Steps between C-alpha positions, in 0.01 A plus 500: 500500500803275511480463878129420486564230240792366706262460794324221307802291603336476843250239379779287353720515808219421744395198299856368480549491876152434635483160332800391712302557820164386365652177369581386853134504599338410167710184522342420836141577394510322165754229595740585217793282395839645404408479130166673565678780688732547203200495265319767701809720496562435132142565388535877543823492301330310217239775496776760494655337193167516315453862611850601394454337158187701429595820681693656214213462256252627761711805587537595134130447430326679789789701643732478799265688735184299425703180539606606850142586596389157379782342700403644839126433456560137398759449772258610773227265375729199468659563842153478655426185300810340654399609849157337467625176342342189648715240325845458350375515136320829571810644665716383210269679255511819708881489512515443123279802429686713753825407332353602165448857623848515654652378174343793318616738775866403491509582129277808477611695808873525412406592142274781623771630734772484234286682245379771737823578689772750399831328413678655801275322752370204299727249674397629843128483421532147363690406814216654704280225355728246666486712817121460503533125444747451785301723736196283434708185546572616853134585553397154381739316732397714798131448420563127489677515835227706668226266376697180559371456853144454373602314181301761305628427149175628349560846647861484378384449142194727512682806635683518167190671358550807721804660327346423159182689590700794640707528181203501264394869528862613462548298182173617345615864518830438320547556125658241275854548368594735216660210315182292508289796388733550201483127428125554459535828308364717785746788473314752719466249784870417462591868528295544819648184655854609418449849644365346819820298545753755368349853511826656379556260212524609139175323428490513121856376463442224754176392336673492162776279641253261662276505193792414275588200717137387499456543124810293427292195583224572250651264244572221747162338553411760763778407734408141576692215660628398155694826476668425833633175355664673204791739473562761627308408817582130523808579711292709742238224521759234581654728763179583685352149500829348621530766768138442602559126537823545699337747739270229635686173443769620742260436789348818637145366500610180670582717801186714473249215449665249729699704752307346793601155371863607451525644851332187633760284321774705666351428842286808569163436671185694591286753315739787571793315345299372203298814414656803672860418402414509127352845560826613661689365199283711271565811712864461400378453143307826532819678602673349196225630269534848649875483439445392141238774452747766616793371295356360176491834318838603644724193483312327220330164455796265450706562819195458723374193317837322506553583869161353585569174316839469672323524837260224394794271413661565839168431677453171314845387611417591860172304484685199358729511804208533744307204360814288459558528876141415595329654803770710663302665777524870584807606300402287201148642495635855509738419213216343300273798559783735396545303177131530411520870588800549269328314217190720516708818528703399195198397297296806586790739442571355156258271319195602699542872442656508154333212317196725459722774362646288221158352421367846425801662331604253232237548227338785302147613589320263265682200649550614859201331661552187287869490593419533868238230455756263347755569774252456781362182343842335514549647847177334612583169333811487720286608795258213431787250484627618839153497658420156360814311598678682783356303793558171321859598410563616857381161627704301248827700472494659844568865567870486406434341160208731424693821568802364312276488192389857565863610540592360158200670339593832665855474359350447153278805554800713603690404185199572278436844648869591490523409132171619356318755720534857363538808719192714432536768769374839385414391147167562327286196422533560127880514534502166683299345217773609258758311711327172412439608141875559477584139592544559872736798467464870578547738209 
């Protein structure tokens, strides 16, 4: 079940990368200015913010499973709307609606995985979600490259409907999570769902533990956002929303959305350099996700996360050096490509793989989807800032100044994670909740 849910990451990853290729040719067809290009890229992120804000309420109301089914159906329809757009306003609307479905997905899918996975493999299954995202990132860049010769941006956008349609029958057959069933008082359904995940579990004891955690919220307005802003969960809320913001403000989506523009600024030319090179970068990212997947439940969350951020800082410094020297020719281009490669490896190993883990581990059942929603909302606000201003900042500050800003932000992120991120390896979700209830300390 967890792997099927993680596969929903494919629609997110494909959309992230395909817009980079499509943007090159939409700009030609519609005669877009720099600001209009930024607006088109940002529109999906604005939709994601709205989706993330409402996702927690939706997931609690209709369930994690039904939310995912709704996601893939809506995504397929809105992808086709984008492909058949005949004007910029129509395409902007399609991107906004598509972003709305993705915003719901990035909240609901990690929650479903966290609630349906045994503690021993929960980190790996949540990392598998990032694996699906990065795999689809590669697919999106390669699709853009293969269709670049005919400038077929409509096919680039429309093909996004295919994985959504393929996932639909798999999602329909899945049950919801035991924790959501108990949240709704459906004990028999919860027992069946739990046995399906952990056949050897002591079901009654486990259900009692989960039920106790769920019932604790009965006197707190049903586990709403207001509870997250009060003790004992205020500390957890501040942690996850700050982490969510830092994950994106450090620049990962600048490279994903605008990698063709970044490589072009370095001096690369041609469709292979502008669309196939980003795919090669994401292949390295895929290897980093696999590494994180194998190690997260062995070494723990903190060592991997801190190592990834350190790589991002080193990559930012390398990119500052490349852009400070201007167009260096062969050796300089190789060094610049290596810097982008290192950045993506570091991000994907750390933030990319483990941000989802912390989003889904930090709150009790009644607040889990709302907590993930809050984290992803701040994550997407930072994403929107990057998408909206990156090209303009690159033009005004130059590459060296832009990546100097990212380097400073990455240093701040390293310090924050080092000081505040707990190690949750091997711990039950209910135990992690008690960490925050205990003022950020383990019993």
